[in-house]
All heavy atoms as an XYZ file, in Angstrom:
835
protein
N       0.845     -1.176      0.000
C       0.000      0.000      0.000
C       0.889      1.238      0.000
O       1.804      1.351      0.785
C      -0.895     -0.040      1.237
C      -1.822      1.146      1.370
S      -2.837      1.052      2.865
C      -4.373      0.622      2.104
N       0.592      2.184     -0.868
C       1.435      3.372     -0.984
C       1.083      4.441      0.035
O       1.816      5.387      0.221
C       1.331      3.945     -2.401
O      -0.001      4.368     -2.633
N      -0.037      4.292      0.662
C      -0.456      5.276      1.654
C       0.155      4.941      3.009
O       0.341      3.791      3.362
C      -1.982      5.296      1.796
C      -2.706      5.707      0.550
C      -2.708      7.188      0.409
C      -3.520      7.552     -0.830
N      -3.635      8.944     -1.023
N       0.462      5.963      3.768
C       0.954      5.816      5.132
C      -0.103      6.391      6.055
O      -1.027      7.059      5.627
C       2.278      6.570      5.309
C       3.379      6.013      4.476
N       4.139      4.946      4.873
C       3.849      6.378      3.259
C       5.025      4.674      3.949
N       4.874      5.521      2.953
N       0.063      6.140      7.321
C      -0.876      6.720      8.279
C      -0.104      7.403      9.387
O       1.084      7.155      9.581
C      -1.805      5.647      8.852
O      -1.067      4.685      9.567
N      -0.789      8.256     10.072
C      -0.226      8.952     11.221
C      -1.316      9.047     12.266
O      -2.505      9.012     11.949
C       0.278     10.337     10.835
C      -0.827     11.226     10.296
C      -0.309     12.538      9.805
N      -1.376     13.224      9.077
C      -1.493     14.515      9.002
N      -0.612     15.295      9.596
N      -2.466     15.070      8.334
N      -0.917      9.128     13.508
C      -1.875      9.280     14.593
C      -1.949     10.749     14.982
O      -0.927     11.392     15.171
C      -1.477      8.433     15.805
C      -1.771      6.968     15.587
C      -0.820      6.117     15.059
C      -3.029      6.460     15.885
C      -1.097      4.777     14.842
C      -3.310      5.121     15.676
C      -2.348      4.289     15.156
O      -2.635      2.973     14.939
N      -3.163     11.240     15.079
C      -3.380     12.631     15.473
C      -4.345     12.691     16.641
O      -5.321     11.937     16.692
C      -3.978     13.435     14.315
C      -3.075     13.753     13.136
C      -3.860     14.485     12.067
C      -1.895     14.591     13.585
N      -4.111     13.611     17.579
C      -5.087     13.837     18.641
C      -6.326     14.509     18.048
O      -6.261     15.133     16.982
C      -4.355     14.758     19.618
C      -3.271     15.388     18.820
C      -2.929     14.448     17.717
N      -7.445     14.375     18.714
C      -8.705     14.916     18.189
C      -8.636     16.403     17.887
O      -9.224     16.866     16.907
C      -9.853     14.644     19.168
C     -10.278     13.193     19.319
C     -11.508     13.094     20.198
C     -10.503     12.522     18.000
N      -7.909     17.164     18.692
C      -7.861     18.614     18.474
C      -7.071     19.004     17.225
O      -7.083     20.155     16.820
C      -7.330     19.339     19.705
C      -5.901     18.985     20.036
O      -5.329     18.050     19.497
N      -5.322     19.728     20.954
N      -6.377     18.039     16.605
C      -5.619     18.310     15.377
C      -6.351     17.812     14.130
O      -5.891     18.024     13.016
C      -4.244     17.644     15.436
C      -3.395     18.071     16.591
C      -2.493     19.181     16.217
C      -1.581     19.481     17.419
N      -0.577     20.421     17.128
N      -7.474     17.130     14.315
C      -8.228     16.611     13.175
C      -8.940     17.724     12.445
O      -9.367     18.703     13.050
C      -9.257     15.579     13.640
C      -8.709     14.311     14.269
C      -9.857     13.433     14.742
C      -7.822     13.557     13.304
N      -9.089     17.548     11.134
C      -9.798     18.514     10.306
C     -10.757     17.769      9.403
O     -10.492     16.628      9.006
C      -8.810     19.313      9.452
C      -7.828     20.130     10.247
C      -6.790     20.816      9.368
O      -6.883     20.720      8.130
O      -5.877     21.438      9.935
N     -11.846     18.417      9.055
C     -12.796     17.844      8.113
C     -12.074     17.560      6.803
O     -11.217     18.324      6.371
C     -13.957     18.800      7.894
N     -12.387     16.420      6.201
C     -11.760     16.039      4.946
C     -10.642     15.029      5.103
O     -10.235     14.398      4.125
N     -10.117     14.876      6.319
C      -9.083     13.857      6.550
C      -9.737     12.481      6.411
O     -10.938     12.318      6.629
C      -8.462     14.011      7.929
C      -7.611     15.238      8.062
S      -6.875     15.340      9.720
C      -5.661     16.607      9.440
N      -8.920     11.483      6.044
C      -9.427     10.132      5.790
C      -8.939      9.187      6.881
O      -7.747      9.146      7.193
C      -8.959      9.632      4.407
C      -9.447      8.216      4.148
C      -9.443     10.579      3.312
N      -9.863      8.423      7.439
C      -9.551      7.454      8.487
C      -8.759      6.294      7.890
O      -9.179      5.685      6.909
C     -10.853      6.957      9.115
C     -10.783      6.180     10.407
C     -10.165      7.026     11.514
C     -12.167      5.723     10.816
N      -7.595      5.986      8.460
C      -6.708      4.944      7.913
C      -7.106      3.537      8.366
O      -6.897      2.576      7.641
C      -5.262      5.226      8.298
N      -7.650      3.404      9.575
C      -8.034      2.100     10.118
C      -9.441      2.207     10.688
O      -9.881      3.286     11.078
C      -7.069      1.660     11.228
C      -5.663      1.531     10.769
N      -4.721      2.498     11.019
C      -5.043      0.572     10.050
C      -3.565      2.131     10.485
N      -3.740      0.972      9.890
N     -10.131      1.065     10.772
C     -11.454      1.056     11.389
C     -11.363      1.631     12.797
O     -10.420      1.335     13.531
C     -12.001     -0.367     11.497
C     -12.362     -0.983     10.154
O     -12.479     -0.231      9.169
O     -12.532     -2.210     10.101
N     -12.334      2.447     13.149
C     -12.439      2.956     14.513
C     -13.409      2.048     15.252
O     -14.574      1.921     14.865
C     -12.945      4.397     14.525
C     -13.195      5.005     15.894
C     -11.911      5.047     16.714
C     -13.792      6.389     15.762
N     -12.918      1.388     16.297
C     -13.720      0.425     17.045
C     -14.085      0.971     18.410
O     -13.324      1.736     19.003
C     -12.935     -0.883     17.228
C     -12.382     -1.530     15.961
C     -11.556     -2.764     16.323
C     -13.489     -1.888     14.996
N     -15.242      0.561     18.909
C     -15.593      0.929     20.273
C     -14.984     -0.090     21.229
O     -14.266     -1.002     20.813
C     -17.117      1.053     20.444
C     -17.870     -0.265     20.312
O     -17.232     -1.340     20.246
O     -19.111     -0.229     20.278
N     -15.260      0.048     22.514
C     -14.655     -0.819     23.526
C     -15.077     -2.282     23.381
O     -14.385     -3.171     23.839
C     -15.005     -0.312     24.921
C     -14.365      1.014     25.235
C     -14.761      1.536     26.593
C     -14.137      2.902     26.809
N     -14.516      3.480     28.083
N     -16.207     -2.520     22.724
C     -16.698     -3.881     22.523
C     -16.214     -4.480     21.199
O     -16.515     -5.616     20.887
C     -18.233     -3.889     22.564
C     -18.808     -3.394     23.877
S     -18.349     -4.425     25.271
C     -19.206     -5.912     24.878
N     -15.471     -3.691     20.404
C     -14.973     -4.186     19.130
C     -15.885     -3.921     17.952
O     -15.624     -4.388     16.850
N     -16.971     -3.180     18.179
C     -17.885     -2.828     17.093
C     -17.302     -1.667     16.292
O     -16.698     -0.756     16.862
C     -19.259     -2.436     17.638
C     -19.899     -3.514     18.429
N     -20.041     -3.440     19.799
C     -20.416     -4.708     18.058
C     -20.641     -4.529     20.235
N     -20.871     -5.332     19.200
N     -17.514     -1.696     14.993
C     -16.994     -0.646     14.124
C     -17.847      0.614     14.265
O     -19.044      0.597     13.987
C     -16.963     -1.105     12.648
C     -16.504      0.026     11.739
C     -16.069     -2.315     12.480
N     -17.217      1.685     14.726
C     -17.892      2.981     14.787
C     -17.798      3.684     13.437
O     -18.770      4.267     12.960
C     -17.275      3.865     15.872
C     -17.417      3.383     17.307
C     -16.632      4.287     18.248
C     -18.888      3.342     17.704
N     -16.594      3.647     12.860
C     -16.359      4.210     11.526
C     -15.414      3.284     10.782
O     -14.387      2.886     11.328
C     -15.712      5.602     11.617
C     -16.555      6.749     12.152
C     -15.679      7.987     12.335
C     -17.697      7.057     11.199
N     -15.722      2.948      9.533
C     -14.817      2.084      8.784
C     -13.645      2.868      8.207
O     -13.729      4.086      8.005
C     -15.710      1.544      7.661
C     -16.730      2.613      7.456
C     -16.960      3.231      8.814
N     -12.555      2.180      7.948
C     -11.403      2.793      7.299
C     -11.836      3.378      5.963
O     -12.714      2.838      5.290
C     -10.307      1.759      7.095
N     -11.246      4.514      5.602
C     -11.564      5.148      4.329
C     -12.600      6.243      4.409
O     -12.832      6.950      3.429
N     -13.221      6.395      5.569
C     -14.248      7.431      5.741
C     -13.597      8.807      5.760
O     -12.567      9.006      6.405
C     -15.035      7.203      7.049
C     -15.831      8.418      7.451
C     -15.931      6.005      6.920
N     -14.197      9.749      5.042
C     -13.768     11.146      5.128
C     -14.400     11.749      6.367
O     -15.626     11.689      6.528
C     -14.223     11.930      3.894
C     -13.391     11.603      2.682
O     -12.171     11.590      2.758
N     -14.038     11.334      1.574
N     -13.584     12.308      7.235
C     -14.091     12.896      8.470
C     -14.791     14.224      8.178
O     -14.364     14.981      7.315
C     -12.959     13.120      9.460
C     -12.217     11.865      9.922
C     -11.066     12.246     10.835
C     -13.162     10.911     10.616
N     -15.841     14.480      8.920
C     -16.534     15.762      8.866
C     -16.462     16.385     10.251
O     -16.083     15.723     11.223
C     -18.017     15.579      8.469
O     -18.673     14.832      9.512
C     -18.164     14.848      7.139
N     -16.833     17.638     10.346
C     -16.860     18.286     11.662
C     -17.792     17.534     12.611
O     -17.483     17.362     13.791
C     -17.290     19.747     11.532
C     -16.225     20.604     10.869
O     -15.025     20.291     11.010
O     -16.590     21.602     10.203
N     -18.922     17.055     12.091
C     -19.885     16.335     12.927
C     -19.309     15.006     13.422
O     -19.490     14.654     14.592
C     -21.174     16.093     12.147
N     -18.608     14.257     12.559
C     -18.039     12.974     13.008
C     -16.918     13.189     14.009
O     -16.796     12.433     14.967
C     -17.533     12.118     11.823
O     -16.596     12.864     11.057
C     -18.651     11.630     10.949
N     -16.135     14.223     13.818
C     -15.057     14.524     14.771
C     -15.647     14.840     16.136
O     -15.169     14.366     17.165
C     -14.173     15.677     14.250
C     -13.417     15.237     12.995
C     -13.194     16.141     15.333
C     -12.744     16.356     12.241
N     -16.712     15.622     16.156
C     -17.378     15.960     17.417
C     -17.971     14.710     18.065
O     -17.869     14.515     19.279
C     -18.466     17.001     17.163
C     -19.100     17.543     18.421
C     -20.172     18.566     18.087
C     -19.593     19.937     18.288
N     -20.602     21.006     18.165
N     -18.560     13.823     17.262
C     -19.169     12.599     17.790
C     -18.117     11.643     18.347
O     -18.357     10.962     19.352
C     -19.983     11.910     16.699
N     -16.958     11.589     17.715
C     -15.882     10.698     18.161
C     -15.447     11.054     19.584
O     -15.133     10.177     20.386
C     -14.685     10.779     17.185
C     -15.047     10.121     15.859
C     -13.447     10.132     17.780
C     -14.059     10.392     14.750
N     -15.474     12.320     19.908
C     -15.056     12.773     21.235
C     -15.908     12.164     22.346
O     -15.442     11.988     23.470
C     -15.095     14.298     21.308
N     -17.136     11.799     22.034
C     -18.032     11.215     23.041
C     -17.763      9.732     23.282
O     -18.389      9.123     24.131
C     -19.491     11.415     22.628
C     -19.885     12.849     22.567
N     -19.989     13.644     23.683
C     -20.177     13.653     21.512
C     -20.341     14.869     23.330
N     -20.451     14.905     22.013
N     -16.826      9.146     22.541
C     -16.520      7.718     22.675
C     -15.177      7.480     23.341
O     -14.588      6.411     23.197
C     -16.561      7.042     21.297
C     -17.945      6.915     20.756
N     -18.806      5.916     21.129
C     -18.625      7.698     19.879
C     -19.950      6.067     20.504
N     -19.869      7.147     19.740
N     -14.663      8.472     24.047
C     -13.405      8.350     24.788
C     -12.239      7.961     23.882
O     -11.383      7.168     24.245
C     -13.558      7.358     25.941
C     -12.462      7.516     26.982
O     -11.954      8.649     27.139
O     -12.108      6.513     27.627
N     -12.226      8.523     22.665
C     -11.141      8.305     21.715
C     -10.218      9.504     21.807
O     -10.661     10.647     21.822
C     -11.695      8.166     20.275
C     -10.577      8.093     19.270
C     -12.601      6.949     20.176
N      -8.908      9.252     21.865
C      -7.953     10.338     22.020
C      -7.083     10.543     20.783
O      -6.619     11.646     20.524
C      -7.064     10.094     23.239
C      -7.861      9.914     24.491
N      -8.460     10.960     25.148
C      -8.195      8.803     25.183
C      -9.111     10.508     26.194
N      -8.968      9.201     26.251
N      -6.840      9.475     20.023
C      -6.023      9.546     18.821
C      -6.724      8.786     17.709
O      -7.375      7.768     17.959
C      -4.652      8.904     19.036
C      -3.703      9.530     20.027
C      -2.503      8.623     20.261
C      -3.224     10.880     19.532
N      -6.568      9.271     16.483
C      -7.093      8.561     15.320
C      -5.980      8.357     14.309
O      -5.120      9.220     14.134
C      -8.204      9.368     14.641
C      -9.596      9.258     15.194
C     -10.573     10.028     14.318
C     -10.054      7.834     15.325
N      -6.029      7.232     13.627
C      -5.083      6.949     12.560
C      -5.638      7.544     11.269
O      -6.707      7.163     10.802
C      -4.912      5.434     12.418
O      -4.041      5.145     11.362
N      -4.891      8.482     10.700
C      -5.321      9.234      9.529
C      -4.392      8.908      8.360
O      -3.177      8.800      8.531
C      -5.272     10.754      9.823
C      -6.149     11.094     11.020
C      -5.657     11.575      8.607
C      -7.621     10.772     10.827
N      -4.959      8.778      7.157
C      -4.158      8.535      5.957
C      -3.322      9.768      5.660
O      -3.797     10.900      5.739
C      -5.076      8.217      4.748
C      -4.274      8.153      3.459
C      -5.835      6.919      4.978
N      -2.053      9.543      5.332
C      -1.168     10.644      4.950
C      -0.346     10.224      3.748
O      -0.119      9.038      3.517
C      -0.257     11.041      6.108
O       0.592      9.983      6.453
N       0.084     11.182      2.974
C       0.950     10.906      1.835
C       2.339     10.562      2.337
O       2.753     10.987      3.408
C       1.034     12.125      0.909
C      -0.315     12.433      0.272
O      -1.079     11.480      0.020
O      -0.597     13.620      0.046
N       3.095      9.832      1.534
C       4.428      9.383      1.934
C       5.343     10.553      2.272
O       6.152     10.474      3.178
C       5.054      8.528      0.846
N       5.223     11.679      1.576
C       6.106     12.810      1.808
C       5.651     13.737      2.913
O       6.375     14.637      3.311
N       4.464     13.529      3.419
C       3.905     14.406      4.444
C       4.573     14.155      5.788
O       4.925     13.023      6.116
C       2.409     14.110      4.554
C       1.654     15.028      5.447
C       0.165     14.706      5.443
O      -0.271     13.835      4.703
O      -0.544     15.346      6.220
N       4.776     15.218      6.558
C       5.352     15.064      7.894
C       4.415     14.200      8.725
O       3.217     14.460      8.786
C       5.537     16.425      8.556
C       6.182     16.328      9.914
C       6.361     17.679     10.570
O       6.059     18.702      9.986
N       6.845     17.671     11.776
N       4.925     13.167      9.333
C       4.099     12.211     10.043
C       3.476     12.829     11.297
O       2.280     12.775     11.477
C       4.910     10.949     10.406
C       5.454     10.284      9.140
C       4.096      9.972     11.203
C       4.411      9.835      8.163
N       4.258     13.418     12.162
C       3.735     14.082     13.350
C       4.587     15.313     13.624
O       5.727     15.402     13.191
C       3.735     13.158     14.599
C       5.127     12.615     14.861
C       2.731     12.056     14.458
C       5.244     11.823     16.132
N       4.031     16.253     14.359
C       4.813     17.438     14.688
C       5.808     17.116     15.804
O       5.720     16.082     16.466
C       3.914     18.626     15.033
C       3.029     18.390     16.254
O       3.443     17.641     17.166
O       1.935     18.958     16.303
N       6.769     17.983     15.985
C       7.864     17.740     16.927
C       7.361     17.579     18.365
O       7.864     16.736     19.109
C       8.878     18.868     16.841
N       6.377     18.359     18.747
C       5.845     18.279     20.118
C       5.188     16.924     20.365
O       5.400     16.299     21.401
C       4.824     19.400     20.324
C       4.214     19.429     21.698
C       3.206     20.558     21.839
O       3.535     21.704     21.458
O       2.089     20.299     22.317
N       4.426     16.448     19.412
C       3.773     15.148     19.548
C       4.804     14.022     19.554
O       4.696     13.076     20.325
C       2.758     14.934     18.421
C       2.045     13.603     18.476
C       1.167     13.383     19.692
O       0.850     14.356     20.412
O       0.796     12.231     19.941
N       5.822     14.123     18.713
C       6.876     13.112     18.696
C       7.581     13.054     20.049
O       7.813     11.972     20.585
C       7.894     13.392     17.589
C       9.086     12.442     17.541
C       8.642     10.999     17.325
C      10.072     12.875     16.480
N       7.877     14.194     20.626
C       8.535     14.236     21.929
C       7.666     13.580     22.996
O       8.156     12.809     23.828
C       8.868     15.683     22.329
C       9.659     15.788     23.598
C      11.012     15.097     23.522
O      11.638     15.041     22.480
N      11.460     14.546     24.622
N       6.372     13.843     22.964
C       5.443     13.228     23.914
C       5.437     11.711     23.746
O       5.471     10.973     24.725
C       4.037     13.790     23.714
C       3.052     13.334     24.782
C       1.625     13.682     24.438
N       1.128     12.951     23.296
C       0.780     11.651     23.293
N       0.911     10.943     24.388
N       0.331     11.068     22.210
N       5.432     11.245     22.504
C       5.421      9.807     22.251
C       6.720      9.145     22.692
O       6.695      8.045     23.261
C       5.163      9.536     20.772
C       3.753      9.862     20.356
C       3.509      9.639     18.884
O       4.399      9.245     18.143
N       2.290      9.886     18.446
N       7.845      9.801     22.456
C       9.124      9.230     22.874
C       9.235      9.168     24.397
O       9.785      8.208     24.952
C      10.287     10.019     22.269
C      10.416      9.927     20.742
C      11.547     10.823     20.256
C      10.598      8.501     20.271
N       8.706     10.161     25.083
C       8.691     10.129     26.546
C       7.819      8.975     27.044
O       8.160      8.304     28.014
C       8.189     11.455     27.106
C       9.178     12.578     26.971
C       8.601     13.922     27.384
O       7.400     14.096     27.519
N       9.488     14.895     27.557
N       6.709      8.740     26.363
C       5.824      7.634     26.732
C       6.532      6.291     26.533
O       6.419      5.390     27.363
C       4.536      7.699     25.899
C       3.576      6.577     26.142
C       2.908      6.691     27.476
N       1.930      5.617     27.608
C       1.556      5.088     28.741
N       2.021      5.593     29.867
N       0.699      4.110     28.789
N       7.280      6.164     25.442
C       8.037      4.938     25.186
C       9.070      4.720     26.285
O       9.213      3.607     26.804
C       8.698      4.983     23.795
C       7.627      4.926     22.707
C       9.707      3.836     23.629
C       8.134      5.273     21.326
N       9.778      5.784     26.658
C      10.750      5.679     27.758
C      10.069      5.195     29.033
O      10.598      4.339     29.750
C      11.428      7.022     28.016
C      12.442      7.386     26.947
O      12.890      6.485     26.200
O      12.787      8.578     26.856
N       8.889      5.730     29.306
C       8.156      5.329     30.503
C       7.752      3.854     30.429
O       7.926      3.100     31.385
C       6.919      6.207     30.689
C       6.060      5.773     31.846
C       6.430      6.065     33.157
C       4.896      5.052     31.635
C       5.657      5.650     34.216
C       4.115      4.631     32.691
C       4.494      4.929     33.978
O       3.735      4.523     35.039
N       7.243      3.424     29.278
C       6.783      2.041     29.137
C       7.919      1.034     29.252
O       7.730     -0.080     29.744
C       6.064      1.860     27.804
C       4.730      2.590     27.678
C       4.211      2.489     26.256
C       3.718      2.042     28.672
N       9.118      1.419     28.813
C      10.260      0.518     28.842
C      11.211      0.820     30.006
O      12.359      0.389     30.000
C      11.020      0.590     27.506
C      10.312     -0.121     26.381
C       9.375      0.542     25.613
C      10.578     -1.444     26.105
C       8.715     -0.103     24.576
C       9.927     -2.099     25.074
C       8.988     -1.425     24.305
N      10.743      1.523     31.006
C      11.606      1.961     32.106
C      12.226      0.807     32.883
O      13.297      0.950     33.460
C      10.836      2.890     33.043
C       9.737      2.212     33.838
C       8.857      3.220     34.569
N       7.789      2.590     35.308
C       6.638      2.174     34.786
N       6.419      2.322     33.495
N       5.722      1.610     35.538
N      11.596     -0.351     32.907
C      12.126     -1.487     33.662
C      12.905     -2.458     32.774
O      13.430     -3.450     33.275
C      11.002     -2.245     34.364
C      10.279     -1.417     35.377
N      10.888     -0.893     36.494
C       8.994     -0.993     35.425
C      10.013     -0.189     37.196
N       8.857     -0.230     36.569
N      12.996     -2.173     31.489
C      13.695     -3.078     30.566
C      15.200     -2.920     30.730
O      15.708     -1.838     31.002
C      13.285     -2.776     29.129
N      15.899     -4.023     30.532
C      17.362     -3.955     30.605
C      17.897     -3.217     29.384
O      17.189     -3.006     28.410
C      17.946     -5.369     30.671
O      17.698     -6.047     29.457
N      19.162     -2.829     29.459
C      19.791     -2.092     28.361
C      20.171     -2.993     27.195
O      20.626     -2.506     26.167
C      21.035     -1.349     28.866
C      20.660     -0.199     29.792
O      19.509      0.269     29.734
O      21.530      0.224     30.572
N      20.031     -4.282     27.348
C      20.375     -5.233     26.306
C      19.255     -6.258     26.180
O      18.434     -6.410     27.070
C      21.681     -5.951     26.642
C      22.877     -5.033     26.728
C      24.142     -5.777     27.121
O      24.122     -7.012     27.206
O      25.149     -5.093     27.347
N      19.242     -6.960     25.076
C      18.306     -8.057     24.909
C      17.071     -7.687     24.103
O      16.997     -6.646     23.440
N      16.102     -8.579     24.178
C      14.910     -8.476     23.349
C      14.084     -7.225     23.638
O      13.557     -6.597     22.709
C      14.051     -9.727     23.529
N      13.961     -6.863     24.901
C      13.156     -5.681     25.234
C      13.784     -4.408     24.662
O      13.080     -3.518     24.202
C      12.966     -5.554     26.744
C      12.055     -6.611     27.322
S      10.388     -6.597     26.634
C       9.737     -5.137     27.398
N      15.095     -4.322     24.685
C      15.769     -3.156     24.118
C      15.589     -3.123     22.602
O      15.388     -2.059     22.013
C      17.248     -3.145     24.492
C      17.941     -1.857     24.147
C      17.344     -0.640     24.858
O      16.757     -0.721     25.911
N      17.492      0.500     24.241
N      15.641     -4.285     21.967
C      15.411     -4.371     20.516
C      13.990     -3.938     20.188
O      13.766     -3.172     19.241
C      15.666     -5.808     20.013
O      17.009     -6.178     20.339
C      15.447     -5.918     18.524
N      13.031     -4.404     20.969
C      11.641     -4.002     20.772
C      11.487     -2.495     20.949
O      10.827     -1.829     20.150
C      10.728     -4.748     21.745
C       9.252     -4.372     21.698
C       8.667     -4.639     20.314
C       8.488     -5.120     22.770
N      12.113     -1.944     21.977
C      12.049     -0.502     22.212
C      12.585      0.266     21.006
O      12.001      1.242     20.573
C      12.841     -0.134     23.466
C      12.774      1.338     23.800
C      13.720      1.711     24.947
N      13.691      3.125     25.195
C      14.256      4.055     24.406
N      14.906      3.697     23.320
N      14.160      5.334     24.705
N      13.701     -0.194     20.443
C      14.283      0.473     19.276
C      13.334      0.422     18.080
O      13.189      1.408     17.356
C      15.626     -0.157     18.909
C      16.720      0.161     19.905
C      17.995     -0.606     19.627
O      18.014     -1.589     18.889
N      19.078     -0.164     20.249
N      12.660     -0.717     17.873
C      11.696     -0.815     16.788
C      10.537      0.166     16.992
O      10.092      0.824     16.049
C      11.148     -2.235     16.655
C      12.060     -3.168     15.915
C      12.570     -4.279     16.542
C      12.398     -2.933     14.587
C      13.412     -5.145     15.875
C      13.235     -3.800     13.902
C      13.747     -4.913     14.548
N      10.057      0.278     18.215
C       8.952      1.188     18.508
C       9.377      2.639     18.282
O       8.651      3.435     17.688
C       8.421      0.975     19.948
C       7.394      2.025     20.316
C       7.838     -0.422     20.101
N      10.568      2.990     18.734
C      11.084      4.347     18.532
C      11.207      4.644     17.041
O      10.777      5.697     16.567
C      12.435      4.553     19.261
C      13.108      5.838     18.819
C      12.226      4.566     20.770
N      11.774      3.718     16.278
C      11.916      3.925     14.831
C      10.556      4.071     14.155
O      10.391      4.901     13.260
C      12.702      2.783     14.208
C      14.158      2.849     14.477
N      15.095      2.238     13.698
C      14.859      3.476     15.463
C      16.301      2.475     14.181
N      16.169      3.217     15.255
N       9.597      3.284     14.602
C       8.237      3.393     14.056
C       7.671      4.779     14.323
O       7.143      5.439     13.430
C       7.339      2.313     14.669
C       5.894      2.468     14.264
C       5.455      2.040     13.019
C       4.977      3.066     15.132
C       4.132      2.198     12.642
C       3.649      3.215     14.760
C       3.241      2.776     13.522
O       1.925      2.943     13.152
N       7.792      5.253     15.549
C       7.254      6.562     15.912
C       7.976      7.700     15.210
O       7.387      8.721     14.896
C       7.305      6.779     17.429
C       6.279      5.986     18.175
C       4.912      6.438     17.771
N       3.902      5.634     18.418
C       2.682      5.503     17.961
N       2.314      6.107     16.870
N       1.826      4.767     18.588
N       9.248      7.524     14.944
C      10.027      8.547     14.251
C       9.828      8.497     12.739
O      10.333      9.332     12.009
C      11.512      8.409     14.579
C      11.835      8.771     16.005
C      13.293      8.547     16.374
O      13.960      7.701     15.725
O      13.754      9.190     17.335
N       9.078      7.492     12.274
C       8.816      7.363     10.849
C       9.949      6.724     10.077
O      10.003      6.822      8.859
N      10.871      6.062     10.784
C      12.016      5.446     10.138
C      11.735      4.006      9.725
O      12.464      3.436      8.921
C      13.235      5.461     11.070
C      13.691      6.859     11.520
C      14.796      6.745     12.545
C      14.125      7.687     10.328
N      10.672      3.418     10.272
C      10.335      2.033      9.937
C       9.600      2.009      8.608
O       8.870      2.938      8.264
C       9.457      1.426     11.029
N       9.805      0.959      7.854
C       9.118      0.863      6.563
C       7.966     -0.101      6.625
O       7.782     -0.845      7.493
C      10.080      0.437      5.483
O      10.797     -0.705      5.849
């Protein structure tokens, strides 16, 4: 697939953006299918379902996330892996996650 996706917080969503993955509720039911063009009304409705980030389709050359969001995500990764050793499988997994978030993974 030539399209990439990025995660955006609800306050960064705009009408016309395209949902990259199905949006599921807590029970696994599809709220919105992948490929839906977001409208102002759907963005407002999504907020009532305790959703904080959405996967949005982006072009390959488009900046994946802004610097502030990337920093927040990297801090979260550090927190999640805080008990992992500096070597071994957990460190390898951490590196893969960091590369994914930085947009370096293919």
